[in-house]
GUPA-462491 format. One line per field, with one value per residue (C-alpha): x negated, y, z; residue number from 1. Coordinates in steps of 0.2 Angstrom, whole numbers, plus 5000, padded with zeros to 4 digits. Layout:
BEGIN
xx	[X_...]
yy	[Y_...]
zz	[Z_...]
resi	[NUM_...]
//
This chain:
BEGIN
xx	[5117_5108_5106_5089_5083_5067_5055_5040_5023_5019_5002_5006_5020_5008_4996_5011_5013_4995_4995_5009_4998_4985_4997_4998_4980_4987_5000_4994_5006_4997_4983_4966_4960_4976_4974_4956_4963_4975_4960_4952_4968_4970_4952_4953_4969_4961_4946_4957_4967_4952_4945_4961_4973_4961_4949_4963_4967_4949_4949_4963_4955_4940_4950_4958_4975_4990_5009_5012_5001_4990_4971_4976_4989_4976_4964_4977_4983_4965_4963_4979_4974_4957_4966_4978_4965_4953_4966_4970_4952_4951_4966_4956_4941_4951_4959_4943_4933_4946_4956_4947_4929_4935_4948_4933_4923_4938_4937_4918_4914_4901_4900_4884_4888_4870_4852_4854_4866_4855_4852_4833_4836_4841_4827_4815_4829_4834_4816_4812_4828_4824_4807_4811_4828_4831_4815_4811_4827_4824_4818_4817_4817_4811_4824_4815_4827_4824_4810_4819_4837_4845_4861_4871_4882_4900_4906_4888_4883_4867_4856_4850_4834_4824_4806_4791_4774_4762_4747_4755_4771_4780_4799_4804_4821_4824_4838_4840_4853_4860_4857_4875_4874_4860_4865_4881_4888_4890_4876_4880_4867_4862_4875_4872_4882_4900_4897_4896_4887_4889_4880_4881_4867_4864_4861_4848_4840_4841_4833_4818_4815_4798_4793_4797_4790_4772_4763_4779_4790_4808_4819_4837_4847_4865_4876_4884_4893_4900_4918_4919_4933_4940_4954_4953_4964_4966_4984_4980_4970_4977_4980_4967_4954_4960_4949_4932_4937_4943_4927_4917_4928_4927_4908_4908_4919_4903_4896_4913_4914_4912_4929_4922_4906_4909_4896_4893_4902_4887_4875_4867_4873_4856_4854_4871_4867_4851_4860_4874_4861_4851_4866_4876_4890_4903_4912_4928_4921_4915_4925_4917_4918_4913_4896_4900_4908_4916_4927_4937_4924_4931_4943_4928_4922_4917_4927_4914_4925_4937_4948_4953_4968_4973_4991_5001_5011_5026_5020_5027_5042_5044_5061_5064_5061_5049_5037_5051_5052_5061_5066_5065_5074_5088_5090_5091_5103_5115_5114_5103_5088_5081_5065_5057_5038_5028_5042_5044_5028_5023_5019_5037_5033_5017_5028_5041_5027_5021_5038_5038_5021_5028_5045_5047_5061_5051_5044_5039_5033_5032_5026_5019_5002_4999_4989_4984_4972_4954_4953_4972_4983_4996_4983_4978_4996_4998_4982_4988_5005_4995_4985_5001_5007_5018_5018_5013_5013_5006_5008_4992_4993_4975_4978_4982_4971_4956_4962_4956_4940_4949_4963_4951_4942_4958_4964_4949_4950_4968_4964_4951_4964_4976_4987_4994_4989_4998_4988_4994_5005_4998_5006_5015_5012_5021_5025_5039_5036_5046_5044_5054_5055_5063_5069_5076_5084_5078_5089_5080_5095_5092_5097_5097_5082_5076_5072_5062_5063_5052_5048_5030_5015_5011_4997_4996_4984_4995_5010_5004_5004_5016_5034_5043_5059_5060_5076_5076_5091_5097_5111_5113_5115_5100_5089_5095_5090_5073_5070_5075_5062_5048_5053_5052_5034_5029_5036_5049_5063_5062_5078_5082_5100_5102_5118_5113_5095_5091_5075_5066_5065_5081_5096_5089_5091_5109_5115_5108_5115_5132_5132_5128_5141_5154_5150_5153_5169_5175_5172_5182_5196_5196_5187_5169_5154_5138_5121_5106_5089_5074_5058_5039_5040_5053_5046_5056_5064_5078_5084_5081_5093_5106_5104_5106_5122_5129_5125_5133_5148_5149_5141_5132_5114_5101_5083_5070_5055_5038_5026_5029_5046_5048_5066_5068_5080_5089_5093_5111_5110_5103_5114_5121_5104_5093_5075_5066_5049_5044_5025_5021_5012_5016_5016_5034_5034_5052_5064_5082_5096_5114_5129_5145_5157_5172_5169_5163_5145_5132_5115_5099_5081_5066_5049_5051_5050_5059_5043_5041_5028_5040_5056_5049_5032_5033_5042_5051_5064_5078_5091_5108_5110_5126_5128_5140_5129_5113_5121_5126_5108_5101_5115_5110_5091_5095_5106_5091_5080_5092_5094_5076_5070_5052_5039_5052_5053_5063_5054_5060_5061_5043_5036_5033_5035_5048_5048_5065_5069_5084_5080_5097_5098_5090_5073_5074_5058_5064_5050_5050_5069_5072_5060_5071_5086_5079_5073_5090_5099_5087_5090_5108_5107_5098_5110_5118]
yy	[4982_4989_4978_4971_4978_4974_4985_4984_4990_5007_5002_4984_4992_5004_4989_4981_4997_4998_4980_4985_4998_4984_4974_4986_4981_4964_4969_4963_4974_4990_4998_4991_5008_5011_4995_5000_5016_5007_4997_5014_5021_5006_5007_5026_5024_5010_5021_5035_5022_5017_5034_5040_5026_5012_5025_5030_5012_5010_5025_5017_5000_5008_5015_5031_5037_5032_5033_5020_5005_4997_4993_4975_4979_4990_4976_4964_4977_4980_4961_4960_4974_4965_4949_4957_4968_4953_4944_4959_4961_4943_4948_4963_4952_4940_4954_4962_4947_4937_4950_4967_4962_4949_4962_4974_4961_4957_4975_4975_4984_4973_4979_4971_4965_4960_4961_4943_4948_4961_4955_4955_4969_4981_4976_4989_5003_4998_4999_5015_5023_5018_5025_5041_5045_5036_5032_5051_5052_5036_5037_5019_5020_5006_5000_4998_4993_5002_5013_5024_5028_5030_5038_5032_5045_5043_5036_5035_5019_5011_4997_4986_4977_4963_4961_4950_4957_4949_4951_4947_4937_4949_4951_4970_4978_4994_5005_5016_5029_5028_5045_5047_5066_5067_5053_5045_5029_5021_5021_5019_5008_5008_5000_4984_4979_4981_4980_4994_4992_4999_4996_5001_5012_5001_4986_4996_4999_4981_4976_4987_4984_4977_4995_5002_4988_4986_4973_4965_4951_4956_4943_4950_4966_4970_4986_4993_5008_5017_5024_5037_5044_5058_5064_5082_5087_5105_5105_5111_5126_5144_5152_5165_5152_5139_5145_5144_5128_5120_5124_5116_5100_5098_5099_5086_5074_5069_5062_5054_5037_5022_5016_5002_4995_4987_4976_4963_4947_4937_4945_4931_4930_4934_4949_4956_4953_4963_4978_4977_4977_4991_5002_4998_4990_4980_4964_4974_4986_4973_4973_4961_4969_4966_4966_4983_4995_5012_5005_5021_5028_5016_5031_5039_5023_5028_5022_5021_5012_5024_5009_5006_5018_5026_5026_5040_5048_5059_5077_5090_5099_5118_5127_5136_5154_5153_5166_5179_5194_5190_5173_5164_5178_5177_5158_5158_5173_5164_5147_5138_5130_5113_5107_5090_5089_5082_5080_5099_5110_5118_5133_5138_5142_5152_5162_5164_5172_5183_5190_5195_5203_5214_5217_5235_5230_5216_5222_5206_5189_5175_5158_5143_5135_5116_5110_5120_5116_5123_5139_5139_5149_5151_5160_5171_5176_5180_5191_5199_5203_5211_5221_5227_5234_5220_5215_5196_5185_5167_5155_5144_5127_5124_5107_5099_5084_5084_5101_5111_5118_5123_5131_5141_5147_5152_5160_5171_5175_5181_5190_5201_5205_5212_5197_5195_5178_5168_5153_5137_5136_5127_5109_5111_5109_5119_5106_5116_5119_5136_5153_5169_5184_5199_5213_5231_5245_5263_5266_5252_5240_5222_5216_5199_5190_5173_5157_5142_5125_5110_5092_5095_5107_5123_5113_5114_5099_5087_5093_5084_5067_5068_5066_5081_5091_5110_5121_5139_5149_5167_5160_5174_5162_5152_5167_5174_5157_5157_5175_5169_5155_5167_5179_5164_5160_5178_5177_5190_5178_5165_5156_5156_5151_5143_5142_5131_5126_5111_5115_5102_5106_5116_5110_5095_5081_5085_5087_5071_5061_5070_5065_5047_5046_5054_5039_5027_5035_5034_5015_5013_5022_5010_5021_5018_5024_5027_5033_5034_5040_5042_5047_5042_5035_5029_5027_5036_5022_5033_5037_5019_5014_5026_5017_5000_5005_5012_4996_4986_4997_4993_5008_5003_5010_5010_5016_5020_5021_5022_5019_5016_5008_5002_4997_4978_4973_4956_4955_4954_4972_4977_4966_4982_4990_4987_4994_4996_5003_5011_5012_5018_5031_5045_5045_5045_5060_5068_5067_5066_5062_5057_5055_5049_5060_5051_5055_5073_5068_5079_5080_5087_5089_5095_5092_5079_5061_5052_5050_5056_5069_5076_5076_5082_5090_5100_5114_5106_5113_5105_5113_5107_5106_5115_5117_5103_5099_5098_5087_5075_5076_5070_5056_5051_5050_5040_5028_5026_5022_5010_5001_5000_4982_4987_4994_4992_4979_4974_4975_4959_4955_4949_4965_4956_4965_4955_4962_4964_4951_4954_4945_4947_4965_4980_4985_5000_5009_5023_5036_5035_5033_5048_5058_5054_5058_5076_5078_5074_5085_5099_5097_5097_5114_5122_5116_5131]
zz	[5170_5155_5140_5137_5120_5111_5103_5092_5099_5090_5085_5079_5069_5061_5056_5047_5037_5033_5027_5016_5008_5006_4997_4983_4978_4976_4963_4946_4938_4943_4933_4940_4947_4955_4965_4969_4976_4988_4995_4998_5006_5017_5023_5026_5036_5047_5050_5057_5067_5076_5079_5087_5093_5097_5105_5116_5122_5125_5137_5146_5147_5154_5169_5161_5165_5155_5158_5145_5150_5163_5161_5158_5145_5136_5135_5128_5115_5109_5108_5098_5086_5083_5079_5067_5059_5056_5047_5036_5032_5026_5015_5009_5005_4995_4985_4982_4977_4969_4960_4959_4954_4941_4934_4932_4923_4912_4907_4904_4920_4929_4947_4955_4973_4978_4972_4967_4953_4945_4927_4921_4909_4924_4936_4930_4931_4948_4955_4946_4952_4970_4969_4961_4968_4984_4993_4997_5007_5018_5036_5044_5063_5074_5086_5103_5117_5133_5126_5113_5114_5097_5092_5077_5070_5067_5050_5043_5035_5041_5036_5050_5044_5053_5048_5053_5054_5042_5054_5071_5066_5078_5074_5073_5070_5060_5056_5040_5037_5019_5011_5004_5006_4994_4982_4975_4984_4967_4954_4935_4927_4908_4897_4888_4873_4877_4896_4908_4925_4943_4959_4977_4983_4998_4987_4977_4994_4999_4983_4986_5005_5001_4995_5012_5024_5017_5028_5033_5027_5026_5034_5032_5031_5035_5034_5050_5056_5071_5073_5087_5097_5087_5098_5103_5118_5122_5127_5144_5139_5139_5122_5125_5128_5115_5100_5109_5118_5102_5093_5107_5107_5088_5089_5102_5091_5082_5098_5105_5113_5102_5096_5085_5078_5061_5054_5040_5046_5039_5052_5062_5080_5088_5076_5082_5100_5098_5091_5104_5118_5109_5106_5121_5111_5120_5113_5112_5100_5088_5071_5058_5041_5023_5016_5010_5022_5021_5007_5007_4996_4982_4978_4969_4960_4942_4928_4914_4901_4893_4888_4906_4908_4924_4930_4922_4936_4933_4929_4940_4933_4933_4933_4916_4918_4933_4925_4924_4936_4952_4946_4963_4971_4958_4959_4978_4979_4967_4976_4988_4979_4984_4976_4978_4978_4969_4956_4956_4955_4971_4960_4964_4982_4977_4965_4979_4990_4976_4973_4991_4989_4975_4982_4989_5000_5008_5024_5033_5030_5043_5041_5050_5046_5051_5037_5022_5007_5007_4996_4998_4986_5000_5011_4996_4993_5012_5011_4996_5005_5020_5008_4999_5016_5022_5040_5039_5054_5053_5067_5066_5074_5079_5086_5069_5070_5058_5051_5066_5058_5042_5052_5062_5046_5037_5053_5054_5035_5037_5053_5044_5031_5044_5046_5064_5069_5083_5090_5098_5113_5128_5129_5113_5095_5081_5068_5059_5041_5039_5031_5032_5020_5028_5018_5023_5013_5015_5030_5039_5038_5034_5017_5008_5016_5012_5022_5018_5027_5021_5026_5021_5024_5014_5005_4986_4986_4996_4987_4972_4981_4996_4992_5001_5000_5002_5004_4999_5006_5009_5021_5034_5048_5044_5041_5058_5066_5058_5064_5081_5080_5075_5089_5101_5094_5097_5115_5112_5117_5131_5128_5110_5104_5086_5077_5061_5063_5074_5083_5094_5112_5111_5102_5091_5102_5109_5091_5085_5099_5097_5078_5082_5096_5083_5071_5085_5089_5071_5072_5088_5080_5065_5053_5045_5054_5043_5046_5034_5041_5031_5040_5042_5060_5072_5089_5103_5113_5119_5101_5096_5110_5103_5086_5095_5104_5087_5079_5093_5090_5072_5064_5048_5048_5035_5040_5026_5037_5029_5044_5062_5066_5084_5081_5079_5065_5064_5083_5090_5096_5078_5067_5058_5055_5040_5038_5022_5018_5001_4996_4978_4969_4981_5000_5006_5018_5017_5032_5027_5039_5033_5045_5036_5046_5040_5021_5024_5026_5035_5028_5035_5030_5041_5049_5063_5064_5078_5089_5107_5102_5089_5099_5116_5114_5097_5089_5074_5062_5054_5042_5037_5018_5015_4997_4990_4974_4984_4997_4983_4976_4993_4993_4976_4981_4996_4986_4973_4988_4996_4979_4975_4972_4966_4978_4992_5005_5020_5037_5047_5065_5065_5057_5040_5024_5014_4996_4989_4976_4965_4948_4941_4944_4934_4941_4952_4956_4968_4965_4946_4944_4955_4945_4929_4939_4943_4925_4918_4930_4925_4907_4910_4919_4905_4891_4882]
resi	[1_2_3_4_5_6_7_8_9_10_11_12_13_14_15_16_17_18_19_20_21_22_23_24_25_26_27_28_29_30_31_32_33_34_35_36_37_38_39_40_41_42_43_44_45_46_47_48_49_50_51_52_53_54_55_56_57_58_59_60_61_62_63_64_65_66_67_68_69_70_71_72_73_74_75_76_77_78_79_80_81_82_83_84_85_86_87_88_89_90_91_92_93_94_95_96_97_98_99_100_101_102_103_104_105_106_107_108_109_110_111_112_113_114_115_116_117_118_119_120_121_122_123_124_125_126_127_128_129_130_131_132_133_134_135_136_137_138_139_140_141_142_143_144_145_146_147_148_149_150_151_152_153_154_155_156_157_158_159_160_161_162_163_164_165_166_167_168_169_170_171_172_173_174_175_176_177_178_179_180_181_182_183_184_185_186_187_188_189_190_191_192_193_194_195_196_197_198_199_200_201_202_203_204_205_206_207_208_209_210_211_212_213_214_215_216_217_218_219_220_221_222_223_224_225_226_227_228_229_230_231_232_233_234_235_236_237_238_239_240_241_242_243_244_245_246_247_248_249_250_251_252_253_254_255_256_257_258_259_260_261_262_263_264_265_266_267_268_269_270_271_272_273_274_275_276_277_278_279_280_281_282_283_284_285_286_287_288_289_290_291_292_293_294_295_296_297_298_299_300_301_302_303_304_305_306_307_308_309_310_311_312_313_314_315_316_317_318_319_320_321_322_323_324_325_326_327_328_329_330_331_332_333_334_335_336_337_338_339_340_341_342_343_344_345_346_347_348_349_350_351_352_353_354_355_356_357_358_359_360_361_362_363_364_365_366_367_368_369_370_371_372_373_374_375_376_377_378_379_380_381_382_383_384_385_386_387_388_389_390_391_392_393_394_395_396_397_398_399_400_401_402_403_404_405_406_407_408_409_410_411_412_413_414_415_416_417_418_419_420_421_422_423_424_425_426_427_428_429_430_431_432_433_434_435_436_437_438_439_440_441_442_443_444_445_446_447_448_449_450_451_452_453_454_455_456_457_458_459_460_461_462_463_464_465_466_467_468_469_470_471_472_473_474_475_476_477_478_479_480_481_482_483_484_485_486_487_488_489_490_491_492_493_494_495_496_497_498_499_500_501_502_503_504_505_506_507_508_509_510_511_512_513_514_515_516_517_518_519_520_521_522_523_524_525_526_527_528_529_530_531_532_533_534_535_536_537_538_539_540_541_542_543_544_545_546_547_548_549_550_551_552_553_554_555_556_557_558_559_560_561_562_563_564_565_566_567_568_569_570_571_572_573_574_575_576_577_578_579_580_581_582_583_584_585_586_587_588_589_590_591_592_593_594_595_596_597_598_599_600_601_602_603_604_605_606_607_608_609_610_611_612_613_614_615_616_617_618_619_620_621_622_623_624_625_626_627_628_629_630_631_632_633_634_635_636_637_638_639_640_641_642_643_644_645_646_647_648_649_650_651_652_653_654_655_656_657_658_659_660_661_662_663_664_665_666_667_668_669_670_671_672_673_674_675_676_677_678_679_680_681_682_683_684_685_686_687_688]
//
């Protein structure tokens, strides 16, 4: 009989991760505006979670089809999510009101939180600013149940106002959309002495409601907003119809089903009941919030005091000689090159592309596009290559959530430049982050060519804040494997075979299982079994079972998992497994796998997490790291992360984030210590 293993629910585990993000705002050792930014990140994460995951569960709860849960299970999960989120929001309020606002005040930044806090010397300014700058953009709309059907737009913040007619005494309700597209969310008020002043735009509106509702007595007003279902499902659409279908569905995202209704928790029950009735909101969609909503906007909170210093993050390093002719080609030809973004500059990849643009032997460039920056330098380089006579092929994944419109726009831009565009495959996402430069001599024979495999997207903006790893190589077998992968994407090969690259849906899963079983066999033969896995998410139950069985056999396993982790540590079947989570200045995004192999470790980097979607429904690419020095570099990085006792925590059997506490040991901060490791290594490499 199969052993009964235990698993965390995917969404409950994700909430544990997001709470860990929030805890950074609670860290008094961090600079003030860095802590404010973590409140913004927490809030933004939660917004997307409701628009996608909770919206999906609500669809099931309403009778939609699901292979994973019943209607009753969906209702119960929604209830649990609401319970956990409400508790976390209490934590967010505590941090914001008891730490952030006093911290700002201690630094002479007074952030008004209501009209009652406005000092007498600012009242005239607030009134004048409202009349001149705000009032022209306001359009109060009366809420009339059953007579006028109103639509609240996704993510827009509204002010719900209850007034009483001075003539009739009749109570009326109005809704006002805040004009954030026209005006800043945060208004800087005139400085007084050594103090600087800030105010929410909605509080300026609240302070002047009497100017809007002439002939009425304003009873009360509260902020609210709607989050709508943002999932776009086009997997069942043929490739030739996908572009038009996707454009249509992205437009409909703005009018998706309600995922949550967030409101000021101080709103009276009868006021809330009126809004629920008027806008057809169910109790399951209610999420009590703060007085001020959309706190993701805090990422743009002005810092008027030059004495309040931001966090100084490590500056991206550039390899010496990068500006030299054919620098990247020569470095890669001499030895595989591994770069760690954002510790290394993403300019190296841009430079690599432009070397291909100007290389007379380069005939073809192939690359995948999942998420790219707006006004992308990568896209500009590919267009330059096409105009310089290179055959450029770009596989554009249209189904990259929230990047659909940007991907459509850049695809059209590239198509007009003569680039061959391959679009999404029905029922399959291409998540691999790979590029290939093919070179041929005058006889048409392939000569040294270059392959690139990364854990992160070709996006120079996120490469500044996401911690990723990229391997540049001219290894002939890897180049051949990657060419095979692109030939498969171009539908030139039906059953591709790969010798070194591990590609999801082909050889990835069998090879992963084989390596886990090998570590188990080592233990059974009296040797040591060792596995270290670093990834963003661990959710696939079949692979978790493989790890449980390895743990039961005695294999020592360390998991460095940033986000979702459905594996439960601390149980008899997982007693040899530890799970740690690192949250710091950069988003940990790299996937690195280590298998001990009896003292001759095998290391891999690539694009997939161990989730169902990555392992079974996507094209993912993983490369072995073959160079001895680069393998050691990865081992050293993993060692630093495992030893980290600052910004690192254990995830326990109840999904709690337990901060590592080693007061007698030197402080190890993984991201900053690894940056110093790379800097010292680079300095050593350039010593005469």
